[in-house]
C-alpha positions, 0 to 999 in steps of 0.5 A: 402021154398018148391020145387016149390018156389025154382024152381021159384027162380032158373035160367033155364039151357040152352038146347042143351048143348054139352060136349067139348070132346063128339066127341072124346069120341064117336070115342074112343068108336067106335074104341074099339067096332070095335076092340072087334068085330074083335076079337070076330068074327075072326073065322067063327064058332063065327058068329052063336052066333051073335044074342046073342052078339047083344042082350047082347050089346043092354041090356048093352047099355040100362043099361049104358044110364040109369046110365048116365041119372041118373048121369047127372040128379044128377049133374044138381040138384046140379048145381041148388042148388049151383046157388040158394045159390049164389043168396042168398049170394049176397042178404046178402052181399048187406044188409051188405054193406048198414049196413056198410055205415050207421056205417061209417056215424055214426063214422064220426059224432062221430069223429067230436064230439070228436074234439070239446072235445079235449080242454076239455081233455087237460084241464083235463090233466093239472088239474091232473098235477097241482093237483099232483104238489100241493100235491108234492110241499112241497117236491119239495121245499126241493129238493135243500136243500136235494141235498146240504145235499147229496153233504155234505155227499159225501164230508164227505165220509158218502157214505151210508147216501149220497146214501140213500138221493140220492135214496130218491131224485130219487124216488121223481123224479120218483113220479113227472115224472109219473103224469107229463107224463115224464116231467122233472122239473128243480129242479131235474137237479142237480141229475145227477152231484150228482150221478156222484159225489157219483160214483166218491167217490165210485171209489176213495174209491175202488181205495185206498182199500189197504190203507183203509183196514188198516186205515179205513175199514168202508169207504171201506165197505160203498163204496162196499155196495153202489155199490152192492145196486145200482146194484140191484136197478131199475128205471122207468126213461129212464137213462143210467145204472150207473154200479157202481159195474164194476166201483168199480172193475175197480177202485180196479184194477187200484188202485192196479196197480198204487200203484206197477206199476205206471209210477214214479215207473218204474226202471231206468237204472241199477235199475232193480235188485233193483226194482225186489227185491222190488217186490219180497217182496211187491207182496206176502205182498200185496196178504196176506193183500188182503186175511186178510183185503180186502176180509172181506170188500167185497162180496164173489163174488168179489173173492178178492184174485183172483182179486188181484193175476190176477191184480198184474200179469197183471200189472207186465206183461204189465210193463215188456212188456213196459220195453222190448219195451224201450232201450235195457237192459244191460247183468246184467239186462237181466240175472237178469230179466230172472232168476227172471221171470223163477225162483223167480216169480214162486218160493215158495217165490212168486206165488208158495208159499204154503200160497196162497190158491186155491182162488188165482187161479194162475194156469191159469195165462199167462206167464209174458214173451212170448217165443218170449220175452225170446228168444229175451232176451236170444239172447240179453244176449248172444250177449252182453256177447259174446262182453265182452268175446271177449274183455276179451280174447283179453286183456288176449292175448295182455298181453301174447304177451307183456310177449313174449318180456321180457328179462327173460325166461318164468315162470315155475311151481313147476315141472319146466315146462313153465307156464302161467295163460293164459289158466286158465284165458281163461277157467275160463272166458268161464266156469264161463259164462256157469256155471252161466247160468245154474240157468236160463234155459237150452236153455240159457246155450246151447246158451252161451255154443255155444258162448263160443266154438265159442269165444274159436275157435276165440281166438285160431285163434287170438293166432295163428295169434299173434304167426305168427306175433311174429315169423315174427318180430323176424326173420326179426329183427324188434323186439328183442326177447331174449328168442324166442324159450323158449316162443314158447315152453311156448305157446306149454304148453298153448296149452296142458293146453287148450287141456286137460282142454277144456272138462270142457266146455262140459256139460252132455247134449252136444252131442259128437263131439261138441268140434270138431271145437275147437279141430281142432283149437287146433291141428292147433295151435300145428302144427303151434308152432312145425313148428315155433320151427323147423324153429328156429332149421333149422336156426341154423343147416343150416349153419353147413350142408352147409359143408356136405358132403365134404373131411373134413367131410370124415376125421373128425367128427367135423362137425357132432359134431357141429350139435349135440352140437347145437341140444343138446343145442337147445333141452335143453329147451324141458325139460320145455315142458310137455308130450306128446308135448315134445315127438312130438318135439323130433320126429320132431327135429330128423326128421328135422336133418335127413332131413337136413342130407339127403338134404346135401347128395343129393346136389352133393357136394362130389363124391367119387374118389375110393373104399377107399373114398366110404368105408370112406364115409360109415363108416362116415355115420355109425358113424354119425347115431350112434352119432345122435341116441345116441344124441336123446336117451339121450334126451329121444326119443325112438329108435323105432320112430327115422329116423336115420336108413335111414342113415344106409340103405344109408351106405349099398348102398355106401359100396356095392363092386359090382355095378352090385348088385345095383339094388337089393340094390335099391329095398331093399331101396324102400321096406324100404322107399317107397317115395324114387324117381329116383332123390334121387337114382341118387344123391346117385349113383353120390355120389358113383362116380363109376356107369356107365350109364348102371349100373345106368339105371339098378338100376333105372329100378329095382326101377321101376320094383320092387315089390310094398312096403308093407303098414306100419301103421304110416309110415311117409314121408321122402324122399319126403321132401328131395329136389334134384338138377336138374339132369345133361344131362348125367344122364337123361333117357327117363323114368326119371323125366326130360324126 
């Protein structure tokens, strides 16, 4: 098409078209021009060149107008071309629309024709299905007989032949189903139950793998091969996967657990040890059988030995958990279970056996018992053992208490010391319970050790309480005890035996000081026994000291002779007590006699009438001190630990000729015996009988104002244990005890 023709087809553009922003553009141009002109002609000398600027701007304006016209003309030509192309496209679209309308009509006519052919198409499909059925009809007629034959093969445990027959039937079903468009014939309804029966037969054979491996390995191999072959088969039918391989593996595991951990095999009360011993023999034998007989019958990827080990371990673990959830175990069963789980099961006889190869892979097995289970079992064991230990110790104590009332003296050993099997029995009970737990675990040993120390402390407290009741009944006359003191001394030997042997209860891992509570109870027991012995001694001596001091005492040594005889006879039984307790008894006995002597002096029963009586009293005290010192030296008490020297100090106070020097003597007495009080000094001054009020006041003042006594290690109380009578009104001073 030439340009003339194209111009005719193009629409005419409207004239007088204005741009929307033309006015604004002109304003901006005028403003810019004025700004430029004001800048150029700001100075007067620039006005001379005005003509040149005007000509230059006229030329520039003409050039710009020409360029603008050229651009506008080019733009208008492009617009005309675009309009022409749009017109052409409109004509093409209208032609396509007409063609599509014609095609739609043709399609509508073809659909109506196809609907008339639909019955013919259905008849063709039915003809094809009838043709396929006519070809397969001989084979379809044989399906019921083939199903019955396959069931017979399954019943006869000919699993491979049964599986081949089943697969042939399933292939026939597929061949029939395809031409029939997925239609299932009633003749194939028995294939599902038949396949399930074969699967159950495979499961049953796998569940009895151990027995079959020994008696009929061919059947086990056939079952495994059927499961493996079926795992690799695919079918076009929409059926759920049979997954016989997994069913076979599950049956292997379930059969193995049923053989060893079935409900009927669970141990009853008291049968746990026998059951665990049977497992100790059976499980390694089962693993050996699996490796030697079952593994060759199965594919390598079954990992039979590992499967056997993990299945046996898991079954045993579940069985033990059920056992723990049931009735609480007795202490013997608890101990057996802990030892078996922690040592026997992991030992060389079972899972730690060198005969187990790496294929067993027992390294990643979970523990049979969790830490919580072990802690629970240990706590149960300790609680039950503690109850029995307490019962045994109480029984031993009751037997010992019965012995205290015998008419015979306590038994003695070859060395002549009082002896009883009680300490050995107590320590043996505790030590054996600690020792036997060492073969289980350190934690159980620690628990039992703590329990043993706790029970020993409780036993010592019960022993002390029994002694107190024994002494109370004897003193009240409620029980006749022919040999009261000898049995008290025998219990002191028991305390010594326990103290010297309690270290056997301290293992090497025990931190120092753990025996401190037991040692404290032993110390309390020793003090209590000594107190009861000394109370018995006091009961014999107090009637004798009731007549001391007196005029008879001044003139005759008979009173103290009786005291020495009674004391010597009482202390004769001390020879049956072992050291160091015998020395402790002698020290306390000598101190008790001296305290009774001092208490008698402080009672104010005697007041000397003159210097002769004071001298006689001083000589009597010196003689008494020598007699007591000789008595206890003969009994084996060293002179350095005796309290008798206090009598010699008091003798000096009585024998002083010049009363004005009493202050010095009293100060010296306080230096030797810091616990002497003003009441004691007043009582001694009353005994002199020649001390005036002023002299008493001066002596007591020197006691208060004198230098403080120097501390001495090991110095024991003496005067503070001596009671004094209430002072009379004549001897009360503003600073005295009754002020």
